[in-house]
SERO-4910 file (N, C-alpha, C, O; in steps of 0.05 Angstrom, whole numbers):
BEGIN
 pado doro    nc1    nc2    nc3   cac1   cac2   cac3    cc1    cc2    cc3    oc1    oc2    oc3
  Met    A  -2210   3305    408  -2189   3332    431  -2175   3314    450  -2187   3296    462
  Thr    A  -2138   3320    453  -2131   3316    472  -2145   3332    495  -2155   3354    490
  Glu    A  -2144   3317    527  -2149   3326    545  -2132   3328    565  -2116   3311    558
  Phe    A  -2122   3341    592  -2116   3337    622  -2136   3340    627  -2154   3352    616
  His    A  -2134   3320    657  -2155   3322    680  -2147   3332    696  -2128   3344    687
  Asp    A  -2148   3337    726  -2134   3344    740  -2143   3319    761  -2167   3310    759
  Ile    A  -2132   3311    773  -2148   3293    801  -2132   3297    826  -2139   3287    847
  Gly    A  -2119   3308    823  -2108   3312    852  -2078   3311    869  -2059   3304    855
  Pro    A  -2075   3315    889  -2038   3309    896  -2048   3264    894  -2066   3249    901
  Ser    A  -2021   3262    880  -2017   3234    891  -2000   3225    931  -1980   3229    944
  Pro    A  -2039   3206    936  -2024   3200    964  -2002   3191    971  -1990   3194    992
  Phe    A  -1992   3174    942  -1958   3168    947  -1930   3167    943  -1912   3153    952
  Leu    A  -1932   3192    923  -1912   3197    906  -1905   3232    914  -1914   3248    898
  Lys    A  -1888   3244    939  -1897   3265    954  -1895   3283    939  -1879   3283    920
  Gly    A  -1912   3305    943  -1904   3326    910  -1922   3331    891  -1931   3352    881
  Phe    A  -1928   3292    886  -1928   3307    852  -1963   3304    854  -1975   3290    870
  Gln    A  -1976   3321    830  -1994   3319    820  -2009   3293    810  -1994   3275    802
  Leu    A  -2041   3288    808  -2044   3261    792  -2056   3280    767  -2063   3304    768
  Gln    A  -2055   3265    750  -2070   3273    728  -2085   3262    701  -2067   3253    686
  Asp    A  -2107   3259    691  -2113   3236    661  -2107   3253    642  -2112   3276    637
  Phe    A  -2087   3227    629  -2082   3234    594  -2113   3222    583  -2129   3206    593
  Val    A  -2113   3238    558  -2142   3235    555  -2140   3254    518  -2147   3276    510
  Pro    A  -2119   3219    500  -2116   3225    491  -2131   3228    467  -2150   3213    472
  Ala    A  -2138   3244    428  -2143   3241    406  -2157   3210    406  -2181   3204    411
  Glu    A  -2134   3193    399  -2135   3164    396  -2119   3151    420  -2100   3165    426
  Gly    A  -2121   3133    432  -2115   3115    447  -2131   3108    476  -2155   3113    477
  Pro    A  -2119   3098    496  -2130   3095    519  -2117   3124    536  -2102   3143    531
  Arg    A  -2131   3115    557  -2128   3142    582  -2109   3133    594  -2098   3111    591
  Ile    A  -2103   3151    609  -2068   3145    605  -2070   3158    646  -2070   3183    646
  Arg    A  -2070   3152    662  -2067   3161    697  -2038   3172    693  -2026   3160    675
  Phe    A  -2029   3184    699  -1994   3191    715  -1997   3217    742  -2013   3230    756
  Ala    A  -1980   3215    737  -1967   3231    757  -1948   3256    758  -1945   3254    734
  Arg    A  -1930   3283    766  -1925   3298    755  -1907   3309    772  -1922   3321    789
  Ala    A  -1885   3313    778  -1865   3335    797  -1844   3351    779  -1847   3348    755
  Gly    A  -1826   3364    787  -1809   3373    783  -1799   3399    764  -1818   3414    757
  Ser    A  -1791   3401    761  -1771   3426    730  -1739   3412    721  -1720   3405    735
  Gly    A  -1745   3413    685  -1719   3408    684  -1711   3381    656  -1732   3377    642
  Ala    A  -1699   3372    652  -1704   3350    644  -1724   3328    637  -1728   3315    658
  Pro    A  -1736   3319    621  -1768   3311    632  -1754   3278    634  -1737   3272    618
  Leu    A  -1764   3258    655  -1756   3236    660  -1789   3221    654  -1810   3233    653
  Leu    A  -1783   3188    652  -1795   3183    646  -1797   3159    675  -1777   3151    685
  Leu    A  -1825   3151    685  -1807   3120    692  -1841   3099    694  -1864   3104    700
  Leu    A  -1829   3080    688  -1852   3065    673  -1840   3041    686  -1818   3030    684
  His    A  -1869   3035    708  -1869   3003    721  -1871   2979    715  -1872   2973    692
  Gly    A  -1871   2954    738  -1880   2939    723  -1902   2921    736  -1918   2931    753
  His    A  -1904   2885    725  -1923   2878    734  -1924   2869    763  -1905   2854    762
  Pro    A  -1934   2867    790  -1961   2879    784  -1960   2900    805  -1970   2899    827
  Gln    A  -1948   2916    794  -1943   2941    809  -1963   2963    787  -1980   2963    769
  Thr    A  -1946   2982    805  -1960   3016    787  -1948   3034    780  -1924   3032    780
  His    A  -1962   3059    771  -1932   3080    778  -1926   3085    805  -1904   3095    808
  Val    A  -1945   3079    833  -1935   3083    861  -1910   3075    865  -1900   3089    883
  Thr    A  -1887   3050    852  -1878   3028    846  -1851   3063    853  -1828   3056    861
  Trp    A  -1854   3088    851  -1839   3092    845  -1828   3121    864  -1810   3138    860
  Arg    A  -1848   3116    887  -1858   3131    907  -1831   3145    913  -1826   3168    909
  Lys    A  -1807   3115    928  -1789   3127    941  -1755   3137    933  -1733   3140    944
  Ile    A  -1773   3141    895  -1751   3148    888  -1749   3175    874  -1729   3190    870
  Ala    A  -1784   3177    863  -1788   3208    855  -1792   3216    861  -1798   3232    843
  Pro    A  -1800   3230    888  -1799   3246    894  -1772   3265    898  -1774   3290    898
  Ala    A  -1747   3253    902  -1716   3264    904  -1707   3263    876  -1687   3276    869
  Leu    A  -1725   3246    855  -1709   3263    822  -1734   3285    817  -1731   3296    795
  Ser    A  -1754   3292    829  -1768   3307    820  -1745   3334    817  -1747   3352    800
  Ala    A  -1728   3332    835  -1712   3360    845  -1696   3373    831  -1691   3397    834
  Asp    A  -1683   3346    805  -1673   3356    776  -1685   3348    758  -1671   3351    738
  Phe    A  -1710   3336    753  -1723   3325    737  -1746   3329    734  -1760   3328    755
  Thr    A  -1759   3335    706  -1791   3341    706  -1795   3311    707  -1790   3299    686
  Val    A  -1803   3296    728  -1818   3271    727  -1855   3262    717  -1878   3264    725
  Ile    A  -1841   3253    697  -1873   3229    694  -1869   3201    704  -1852   3184    699
  Ala    A  -1892   3201    720  -1894   3165    730  -1909   3153    714  -1892   3141    701
  Met    A  -1922   3149    709  -1957   3129    694  -1962   3103    692  -1948   3086    682
  Asp    A  -1984   3101    701  -1998   3083    699  -1986   3070    666  -1991   3087    648
  Leu    A  -1973   3046    657  -1989   3025    634  -1999   3023    626  -2014   3035    641
  Arg    A  -2019   3016    601  -2042   3021    597  -2046   2984    604  -2031   2966    595
  Gly    A  -2066   2982    620  -2080   2952    627  -2075   2954    659  -2082   2936    674
  Tyr    A  -2060   2981    668  -2049   2974    690  -2063   2999    710  -2079   3017    704
  Gly    A  -2050   2994    740  -2072   3024    758  -2105   3028    751  -2126   3016    750
  Asp    A  -2088   3061    747  -2116   3080    743  -2123   3079    716  -2144   3086    706
  Ser    A  -2094   3068    701  -2110   3086    665  -2129   3059    651  -2139   3041    663
  Ala    A  -2129   3066    622  -2153   3060    610  -2135   3031    611  -2111   3026    616
  Lys    A  -2164   3008    602  -2149   2976    597  -2167   2978    572  -2188   2989    577
  Pro    A  -2164   2972    545  -2179   2962    520  -2183   2935    525  -2181   2922    546
  Glu    A  -2188   2930    505  -2188   2894    500  -2169   2891    475  -2166   2907    457
  Gly    A  -2152   2860    480  -2132   2855    470  -2127   2856    437  -2107   2858    423
  Gly    A  -2156   2854    430  -2168   2854    397  -2154   2826    389  -2151   2808    406
  Pro    A  -2146   2824    365  -2131   2796    352  -2100   2783    355  -2082   2791    341
  Asp    A  -2097   2770    368  -2068   2758    366  -2056   2785    390  -2032   2790    395
  His    A  -2083   2801    403  -2062   2816    432  -2055   2835    424  -2045   2846    443
  Ile    A  -2052   2849    403  -2041   2862    402  -2040   2898    412  -2020   2913    410
  Ala    A  -2073   2906    424  -2052   2921    434  -2050   2925    462  -2059   2944    475
  Tyr    A  -2030   2894    476  -2015   2892    486  -1979   2890    484  -1959   2890    499
  Ser    A  -1985   2890    455  -1953   2894    443  -1945   2903    462  -1955   2915    482
  Lys    A  -1915   2892    452  -1897   2935    474  -1903   2963    448  -1904   2987    451
  Arg    A  -1908   2943    416  -1894   2965    405  -1930   2991    409  -1933   3015    407
  Glu    A  -1946   2972    415  -1975   2983    417  -1981   3005    449  -1994   3026    451
  Met    A  -1965   2989    468  -1955   3003    498  -1935   3023    500  -1933   3041    517
  Ala    A  -1920   3020    482  -1898   3035    466  -1899   3073    470  -1886   3092    480
  Lys    A  -1940   3066    444  -1939   3087    433  -1955   3116    450  -1953   3140    443
  Asp    A  -1976   3101    480  -1979   3102    500  -1956   3136    509  -1962   3160    508
  Pro    A  -1936   3125    517  -1920   3150    535  -1902   3157    516  -1880   3165    523
  Val    A  -1910   3154    490  -1895   3185    478  -1924   3199    463  -1920   3218    447
  Ala    A  -1942   3194    466  -1967   3216    461  -1963   3226    489  -1957   3250    489
  Leu    A  -1965   3219    508  -1963   3235    535  -1938   3257    537  -1942   3282    540
  Met    A  -1914   3247    536  -1899   3263    525  -1892   3284    513  -1877   3301    521
  Ala    A  -1908   3284    487  -1917   3304    466  -1928   3316    476  -1920   3339    480
  Ala    A  -1953   3307    486  -1975   3326    499  -1963   3348    520  -1972   3371    517
  Leu    A  -1942   3341    542  -1943   3349    560  -1912   3371    540  -1901   3389    553
  Gly    A  -1906   3365    518  -1892   3387    512  -1855   3380    497  -1836   3391    486
  Phe    A  -1864   3356    505  -1832   3346    502  -1825   3313    484  -1828   3289    486
  Ser    A  -1813   3333    470  -1805   3319    440  -1784   3285    444  -1783   3264    431
  Ser    A  -1768   3296    471  -1745   3268    470  -1745   3276    496  -1750   3299    505
  Phe    A  -1737   3252    510  -1740   3241    552  -1718   3232    551  -1704   3231    530
  His    A  -1710   3221    584  -1697   3196    588  -1732   3186    598  -1755   3195    601
  Val    A  -1714   3155    600  -1738   3130    608  -1729   3113    628  -1708   3103    621
  Val    A  -1733   3109    643  -1720   3090    664  -1759   3079    669  -1780   3090    676
  Gly    A  -1747   3045    656  -1769   3017    661  -1761   2995    676  -1740   2983    674
  His    A  -1789   2989    699  -1778   2961    706  -1797   2937    700  -1820   2933    706
  Asp    A  -1780   2923    688  -1808   2898    694  -1806   2891    670  -1787   2883    657
  Arg    A  -1843   2898    658  -1854   2908    635  -1856   2922    631  -1871   2924    612
  Gly    A  -1846   2945    642  -1839   2974    638  -1806   2971    628  -1793   2992    625
  Gly    A  -1799   2955    624  -1783   2956    613  -1778   2945    588  -1759   2951    574
  Arg    A  -1797   2925    583  -1800   2917    558  -1818   2932    542  -1822   2923    519
  Val    A  -1830   2957    550  -1838   2973    542  -1822   3006    529  -1832   3025    517
  Ala    A  -1789   3001    537  -1772   3011    541  -1761   3009    521  -1752   3026    505
  His    A  -1760   2988    522  -1737   2971    496  -1749   2985    461  -1739   2994    440
  Arg    A  -1773   2978    471  -1791   2976    445  -1795   3005    431  -1796   3015    408
  Leu    A  -1799   3016    462  -1801   3059    450  -1774   3052    446  -1776   3029    438
  Ala    A  -1757   3056    446  -1720   3069    443  -1722   3049    410  -1709   3061    393
  Leu    A  -1733   3027    400  -1727   3007    384  -1746   3030    354  -1735   3040    334
  Asp    A  -1775   3034    362  -1784   3056    339  -1785   3083    343  -1788   3098    324
  His    A  -1783   3094    373  -1785   3118    365  -1762   3130    381  -1763   3144    402
  Pro    A  -1738   3121    365  -1705   3128    371  -1711   3156    380  -1707   3163    403
  Ala    A  -1717   3171    365  -1724   3202    374  -1718   3217    401  -1704   3231    416
  Ala    A  -1737   3204    395  -1756   3208    427  -1737   3213    452  -1735   3232    467
  Val    A  -1718   3179    451  -1718   3171    475  -1678   3192    483  -1661   3189    465
  Asp    A  -1671   3210    506  -1639   3207    507  -1628   3196    510  -1607   3195    498
  Ser    A  -1636   3176    534  -1630   3156    551  -1639   3131    560  -1663   3130    555
  Ile    A  -1630   3103    575  -1656   3097    565  -1639   3076    591  -1616   3069    587
  Ala    A  -1658   3066    622  -1649   3054    642  -1673   3034    642  -1697   3038    646
  Ile    A  -1658   3008    637  -1680   2972    653  -1670   2963    679  -1647   2964    686
  Phe    A  -1688   2953    693  -1685   2941    712  -1684   2917    723  -1706   2911    731
  Asp    A  -1666   2898    726  -1684   2869    734  -1698   2863    703  -1722   2865    703
  Ile    A  -1686   2855    674  -1699   2832    662  -1670   2840    649  -1653   2858    655
  Ala    A  -1673   2812    622  -1662   2803    592  -1679   2823    581  -1694   2837    594
  Pro    A  -1674   2823    551  -1692   2827    527  -1717   2795    528  -1718   2773    539
  Thr    A  -1734   2809    511  -1767   2789    534  -1753   2766    502  -1761   2744    509
  Ala    A  -1739   2762    477  -1740   2743    467  -1717   2730    467  -1717   2710    452
  Thr    A  -1697   2733    479  -1669   2723    493  -1677   2707    521  -1670   2683    523
  Met    A  -1692   2720    542  -1702   2694    558  -1727   2669    547  -1728   2648    558
  Tyr    A  -1742   2674    529  -1756   2659    516  -1738   2637    504  -1743   2613    506
  Ala    A  -1716   2649    492  -1700   2627    475  -1676   2611    493  -1666   2590    484
  Arg    A  -1669   2620    513  -1657   2608    537  -1661   2599    562  -1646   2593    580
  Thr    A  -1703   2600    556  -1709   2585    580  -1708   2552    589  -1716   2534    574
  Asp    A  -1697   2548    616  -1687   2514    615  -1707   2520    643  -1716   2539    656
  Gln    A  -1710   2491    640  -1722   2474    673  -1724   2502    686  -1743   2518    681
  Arg    A  -1708   2507    700  -1694   2529    731  -1703   2552    727  -1706   2566    747
  Phe    A  -1707   2558    712  -1716   2596    699  -1764   2590    698  -1782   2605    704
  Ala    A  -1764   2564    687  -1799   2562    687  -1805   2545    710  -1827   2534    711
  Thr    A  -1789   2541    726  -1798   2544    749  -1800   2570    769  -1817   2582    782
  Arg    A  -1776   2570    762  -1778   2606    780  -1795   2629    770  -1803   2646    785
  Tyr    A  -1802   2630    736  -1818   2648    732  -1844   2641    712  -1853   2645    690
  Phe    A  -1849   2626    737  -1879   2612    718  -1906   2628    714  -1923   2616    701
  Trp    A  -1911   2648    721  -1921   2662    715  -1922   2666    681  -1941   2664    665
  Trp    A  -1888   2672    675  -1887   2675    650  -1894   2653    633  -1882   2654    612
  Phe    A  -1913   2627    636  -1921   2609    622  -1957   2598    634  -1970   2585    618
  Phe    A  -1965   2602    654  -1980   2624    666  -2005   2640    661  -2030   2639    660
  Leu    A  -1992   2652    660  -2009   2690    646  -2015   2686    616  -2039   2689    612
  Ile    A  -2006   2682    601  -2008   2674    583  -2021   2645    558  -2017   2640    534
  Gln    A  -2038   2629    583  -2058   2604    584  -2088   2626    571  -2095   2649    578
  Pro    A  -2104   2601    547  -2123   2617    538  -2141   2632    559  -2142   2624    582
  Asp    A  -2151   2650    554  -2175   2658    567  -2197   2634    568  -2205   2618    551
  Pro    A  -2202   2640    603  -2214   2655    613  -2185   2633    633  -2177   2647    652
  Leu    A  -2170   2604    631  -2159   2605    645  -2139   2616    676  -2137   2612    700
  Pro    A  -2131   2628    659  -2114   2642    681  -2132   2659    695  -2140   2654    718
  Glu    A  -2144   2691    676  -2160   2699    698  -2179   2691    726  -2181   2700    749
  Thr    A  -2189   2671    711  -2209   2647    727  -2197   2639    757  -2205   2644    779
  Met    A  -2172   2623    746  -2155   2611    781  -2139   2639    790  -2130   2632    812
  Ile    A  -2129   2667    786  -2123   2696    799  -2153   2698    813  -2157   2693    837
  Gly    A  -2170   2704    795  -2185   2702    814  -2197   2696    836  -2201   2715    852
  Ala    A  -2208   2665    842  -2211   2652    867  -2205   2672    888  -2221   2680    905
  Asp    A  -2174   2680    884  -2151   2687    911  -2140   2714    913  -2125   2722    930
  Pro    A  -2150   2729    893  -2129   2753    882  -2103   2757    916  -2084   2743    924
  Glu    A  -2111   2777    924  -2091   2779    945  -2076   2756    949  -2052   2761    949
  Tyr    A  -2083   2732    954  -2057   2710    946  -2043   2714    946  -2025   2720    962
  Phe    A  -2052   2707    903  -2031   2709    889  -2023   2737    883  -2015   2736    860
  Leu    A  -2022   2746    887  -2007   2775    894  -1990   2767    903  -1973   2751    897
  Arg    A  -1998   2786    931  -1977   2769    951  -1963   2747    954  -1950   2749    975
  Gln    A  -1956   2720    939  -1942   2706    939  -1924   2711    911  -1906   2694    906
  His    A  -1927   2730    897  -1918   2738    876  -1896   2768    879  -1877   2774    864
  Ile    A  -1907   2784    905  -1890   2794    906  -1872   2790    919  -1849   2794    911
  Asp    A  -1877   2781    945  -1864   2767    969  -1841   2750    935  -1825   2764    923
  Gly    A  -1845   2730    931  -1823   2708    925  -1803   2725    897  -1784   2717    883
  Gln    A  -1820   2754    898  -1797   2768    886  -1765   2789    896  -1741   2789    892
  Asn    A  -1786   2802    912  -1764   2811    939  -1759   2801    956  -1772   2785    969
  Lys    A  -1740   2810    957  -1710   2795    976  -1710   2803    996  -1701   2791   1015
  Thr    A  -1731   2848    998  -1714   2860   1022  -1741   2847   1039  -1759   2832   1029
  Pro    A  -1741   2855   1067  -1765   2848   1083  -1782   2874   1084  -1771   2895   1086
  Asp    A  -1813   2873   1081  -1818   2889   1091  -1818   2925   1064  -1828   2947   1066
  Ala    A  -1805   2915   1048  -1788   2933   1021  -1828   2944   1005  -1835   2966    996
  Thr    A  -1839   2925   1007  -1869   2944    998  -1884   2936   1029  -1890   2915   1042
  Glu    A  -1885   2957   1031  -1899   2960   1053  -1936   2957   1053  -1951   2953   1034
  Asp    A  -1943   2961   1077  -1972   2940   1083  -1994   2978   1060  -2018   2980   1055
  Ala    A  -1981   2990   1055  -2003   3010   1056  -1999   3006   1014  -2015   3002    996
  Ala    A  -1984   3009   1014  -1962   3000    975  -1977   2979    957  -1988   2979    935
  Phe    A  -1972   2956    983  -1995   2926    973  -2018   2926    968  -2027   2914    948
  Arg    A  -2040   2948    991  -2068   2953    993  -2073   2966    964  -2095   2965    952
  Glu    A  -2050   2977    954  -2062   3003    937  -2052   2981    915  -2074   2973    906
  Tyr    A  -2029   2966    902  -2032   2943    890  -2052   2924    880  -2057   2912    859
  Leu    A  -2065   2925    910  -2089   2904    912  -2112   2907    898  -2125   2896    880
  Arg    A  -2113   2937    919  -2136   2955    898  -2131   2939    882  -2136   2914    883
  Cys    A  -2116   2957    856  -2117   2951    819  -2129   2923    825  -2152   2915    822
  Tyr    A  -2100   2909    836  -2104   2885    817  -2135   2864    832  -2133   2840    829
  Met    A  -2160   2874    845  -2185   2861    859  -2206   2879    827  -2230   2881    831
  Asp    A  -2195   2888    802  -2201   2898    782  -2207   2877    765  -2189   2879    748
  Pro    A  -2231   2847    755  -2221   2833    730  -2219   2844    718  -2243   2849    717
  Lys    A  -2208   2862    699  -2206   2882    665  -2176   2881    670  -2161   2875    651
  Thr    A  -2167   2888    694  -2144   2892    699  -2129   2862    703  -2106   2857    695
  Arg    A  -2141   2848    714  -2135   2819    709  -2122   2809    686  -2098   2805    681
  His    A  -2143   2806    672  -2142   2801    646  -2118   2819    624  -2101   2810    608
  Ala    A  -2123   2840    629  -2096   2858    611  -2072   2845    617  -2053   2838    603
  Ile    A  -2077   2843    653  -2047   2828    649  -2035   2809    645  -2010   2806    648
  Cys    A  -2056   2790    636  -2059   2762    620  -2050   2774    587  -2034   2765    571
  Glu    A  -2069   2795    585  -2060   2800    558  -2030   2814    539  -2023   2817    516
  Asp    A  -2017   2821    570  -1994   2821    560  -1972   2818    563  -1953   2833    556
  Tyr    A  -1971   2795    576  -1971   2776    580  -1966   2757    542  -1948   2755    526
  Arg    A  -1993   2748    545  -1997   2734    514  -1991   2751    494  -1993   2744    471
  Ala    A  -1983   2781    501  -1971   2786    474  -1941   2788    478  -1927   2793    458
  Ala    A  -1924   2783    508  -1901   2787    503  -1882   2750    495  -1859   2743    497
  Ala    A  -1911   2735    484  -1896   2711    475  -1919   2713    446  -1935   2694    442
  Thr    A  -1919   2726    437  -1936   2710    405  -1921   2750    386  -1901   2756    373
  Thr    A  -1941   2762    394  -1944   2788    367  -1911   2800    378  -1892   2810    365
  Asp    A  -1913   2793    407  -1868   2812    420  -1839   2790    395  -1816   2789    387
  Leu    A  -1858   2780    393  -1831   2762    385  -1839   2755    361  -1827   2738    349
  Met    A  -1859   2768    351  -1849   2758    315  -1836   2793    312  -1816   2798    298
  His    A  -1854   2819    331  -1834   2843    318  -1802   2842    332  -1785   2858    324
  Asp    A  -1797   2821    354  -1765   2818    354  -1756   2796    331  -1732   2792    331
  Arg    A  -1765   2788    318  -1751   2775    298  -1752   2787    278  -1733   2779    264
  Glu    A  -1765   2804    264  -1774   2824    255  -1747   2857    243  -1735   2871    227
  Asp    A  -1758   2845    278  -1729   2878    282  -1693   2859    293  -1672   2870    299
  Gly    A  -1699   2839    293  -1677   2814    298  -1650   2836    296  -1638   2840    317
  Asp    A  -1639   2853    265  -1613   2871    270  -1619   2895    275  -1607   2911    260
  Arg    A  -1638   2909    297  -1640   2930    308  -1619   2937    342  -1615   2926    363
  Arg    A  -1614   2957    330  -1594   2958    361  -1601   2989    363  -1604   3004    344
  Ile    A  -1606   3001    407  -1614   3001    412  -1591   3028    406  -1567   3023    408
  Asp    A  -1601   3055    399  -1583   3085    401  -1571   3094    419  -1548   3101    420
  Ala    A  -1586   3093    432  -1583   3119    464  -1575   3095    481  -1583   3072    484
  Pro    A  -1547   3113    496  -1539   3093    516  -1566   3084    538  -1587   3095    545
  Leu    A  -1551   3057    545  -1576   3045    560  -1558   3034    594  -1535   3028    592
  Leu    A  -1570   3034    618  -1567   3023    627  -1577   3001    641  -1602   3001    637
  Ala    A  -1572   2988    650  -1584   2956    658  -1566   2954    686  -1542   2954    690
  Leu    A  -1594   2951    707  -1583   2948    733  -1607   2927    743  -1630   2928    736
  Trp    A  -1594   2907    762  -1614   2884    765  -1600   2870    793  -1575   2869    794
  Gly    A  -1610   2864    806  -1622   2842    833  -1600   2823    837  -1604   2802    824
  Ala    A  -1581   2823    847  -1555   2805    851  -1570   2776    858  -1564   2753    854
  Gln    A  -1606   2795    877  -1605   2770    897  -1649   2750    869  -1666   2733    871
  Gly    A  -1640   2769    854  -1666   2756    825  -1656   2734    813  -1635   2721    812
  Val    A  -1681   2732    801  -1673   2691    773  -1663   2716    749  -1649   2705    731
  Val    A  -1666   2743    746  -1647   2741    723  -1619   2751    731  -1602   2750    712
  Gly    A  -1612   2758    750  -1579   2772    762  -1559   2751    761  -1535   2752    757
  Gln    A  -1583   2722    766  -1575   2698    773  -1568   2681    745  -1545   2675    739
  Thr    A  -1587   2677    733  -1588   2671    705  -1578   2679    689  -1557   2666    691
  Tyr    A  -1574   2700    659  -1561   2710    641  -1539   2721    658  -1540   2718    682
  Asp    A  -1516   2736    643  -1502   2756    647  -1516   2783    632  -1519   2786    608
  Val    A  -1522   2794    646  -1549   2810    646  -1538   2832    626  -1554   2839    608
  Leu    A  -1510   2846    628  -1480   2862    609  -1494   2850    584  -1511   2864    573
  Glu    A  -1487   2824    573  -1479   2824    553  -1498   2815    544  -1493   2809    520
  Thr    A  -1540   2804    553  -1553   2806    531  -1557   2834    537  -1565   2839    514
  Trp    A  -1558   2851    547  -1554   2879    536  -1536   2894    505  -1543   2911    488
  Arg    A  -1516   2879    507  -1492   2896    486  -1503   2882    464  -1496   2893    444
  Glu    A  -1523   2854    458  -1530   2845    442  -1554   2852    425  -1564   2844    404
  Lys    A  -1563   2878    449  -1586   2889    437  -1587   2929    429  -1606   2945    425
  Ala    A  -1557   2931    432  -1556   2958    440  -1517   2972    431  -1495   2961    432
  Glu    A  -1522   2992    424  -1498   3000    417  -1483   3018    446  -1463   3030    436
  Asn    A  -1485   3023    469  -1473   3036    490  -1478   3031    512  -1484   3051    524
  Val    A  -1480   3004    531  -1487   2995    553  -1464   2987    577  -1447   2970    580
  Ser    A  -1474   3011    591  -1470   3002    629  -1487   2996    646  -1511   3002    645
  Gly    A  -1475   2985    664  -1493   2972    687  -1470   2950    722  -1448   2940    727
  Arg    A  -1498   2954    735  -1484   2921    743  -1505   2912    760  -1528   2918    756
  Ala    A  -1496   2894    780  -1521   2894    795  -1520   2898    820  -1498   2892    829
  Leu    A  -1540   2908    842  -1550   2913    866  -1562   2894    889  -1584   2883    887
  Glu    A  -1551   2891    904  -1548   2872    924  -1591   2871    943  -1598   2877    966
  Cys    A  -1604   2860    920  -1624   2862    930  -1637   2838    911  -1625   2817    905
  Gly    A  -1667   2845    904  -1679   2825    894  -1694   2842    872  -1685   2864    864
  His    A  -1722   2830    859  -1736   2848    836  -1727   2864    829  -1712   2872    811
  Thr    A  -1750   2874    858  -1754   2892    854  -1737   2917    863  -1741   2926    886
  Leu    A  -1718   2932    846  -1700   2960    852  -1703   2983    883  -1694   2985    906
  Gln    A  -1728   3002    859  -1734   3020    867  -1747   3019    897  -1751   3040    909
  Glu    A  -1754   2989    911  -1778   2987    919  -1744   2979    948  -1738   2989    970
  Glu    A  -1737   2965    935  -1708   2947    959  -1696   2952    960  -1680   2936    969
  Asp    A  -1681   2988    951  -1648   2992    958  -1659   3023    939  -1650   3018    916
  Pro    A  -1668   3040    938  -1674   3055    927  -1651   3078    943  -1657   3099    932
  Glu    A  -1635   3083    956  -1619   3097    943  -1598   3089    929  -1581   3104    921
  Glu    A  -1598   3064    924  -1560   3052    916  -1582   3064    875  -1572   3071    853
  Val    A  -1601   3062    882  -1616   3060    849  -1617   3097    847  -1613   3112    828
  Leu    A  -1623   3103    869  -1611   3142    858  -1590   3146    850  -1586   3159    830
  Thr    A  -1570   3135    865  -1542   3142    860  -1542   3139    843  -1536   3158    829
  Glu    A  -1551   3100    820  -1546   3090    790  -1552   3120    773  -1536   3133    759
  Leu    A  -1586   3128    778  -1590   3150    767  -1575   3173    764  -1569   3183    743
  Arg    A  -1570   3183    787  -1567   3224    781  -1536   3203    765  -1538   3206    741
  Arg    A  -1518   3189    770  -1493   3188    761  -1502   3182    720  -1494   3199    704
  Phe    A  -1513   3163    714  -1526   3163    693  -1532   3184    673  -1528   3188    649
  Phe    A  -1545   3196    695  -1569   3214    669  -1563   3243    678  -1578   3259    667
  Ser    A  -1544   3255    696  -1519   3273    695  -1500   3286    677  -1494   3310    676
  Ser    A  -1487   3260    656  -1473   3258    643  -1487   3257    610  -1476   3258    589
  Lys    A  -1516   3256    617  -1525   3251    594  -1560   3276    591  -1583   3269    585
  Pro    A  -1546   3308    599  -1575   3328    590  -1599   3323    575  -1620   3332    586
  Gly    A  -1601   3315    559  -1628   3312    542  -1613   3328    520  -1589   3332    521
  Arg    A  -1633   3338    499  -1625   3349    471  -1643   3378    477  -1644   3396    460
***
């Protein structure tokens, strides 16, 4: 039986209430909710949690019913075992969680924004559940298969964790576990190009979650799935394209923006693509929240939903 458990007010997203979604099947999912209007789902990336939306979610809740969830394996959501071929952390499986959550909340379709790993989940969600997606915004990624196929020394050097975290258990888990705070700080500071964009309170919240060995293992399983099962799914679906309107935003100072023609990579995967670079690094919603809000409002205002 599906259940919702109230947790209390969010300490990071002003005006939001925290809840746990406990489906009849699938992992428990922590999420924050506020607002009214068309439903808007926010999916974070690594190494963040739903708290990454703290600078834009309250403003968006003035016009939308905003749902910001922790992906399975991250934050305070459940951390299932990866299983054979890391299948539980394939984006196909991870995309089932938000669909189930939004359906249980009464939303058969919704807008979705995904940053980093959340963008990869959103990509798969739009392919596997097209009727559920009214429109999709992707932050600072190119498609997974494209990035692997075009890997060169420059990319591998700057995005080394793509190749470190996929190593067999327990190598990366053990090495990160020796000093999780150092690894987390280096990762965030290396990707952000805006000083103090991730303020100390937010960093400490990300660190609280990162200190859990189950979280670190789940994160590695997410990346392992991306390099194996996800690529197999992408090959099988090589000719499929996203039907929903897609907005791609990226940081001009980040690796993705400096390595790829981002719009062109998404035009290979979707029918209706628009977007541009913002003057920041990887974590747009923390580094340049006002410009992100401007772009999202412009994009969603012309796509009211079904």
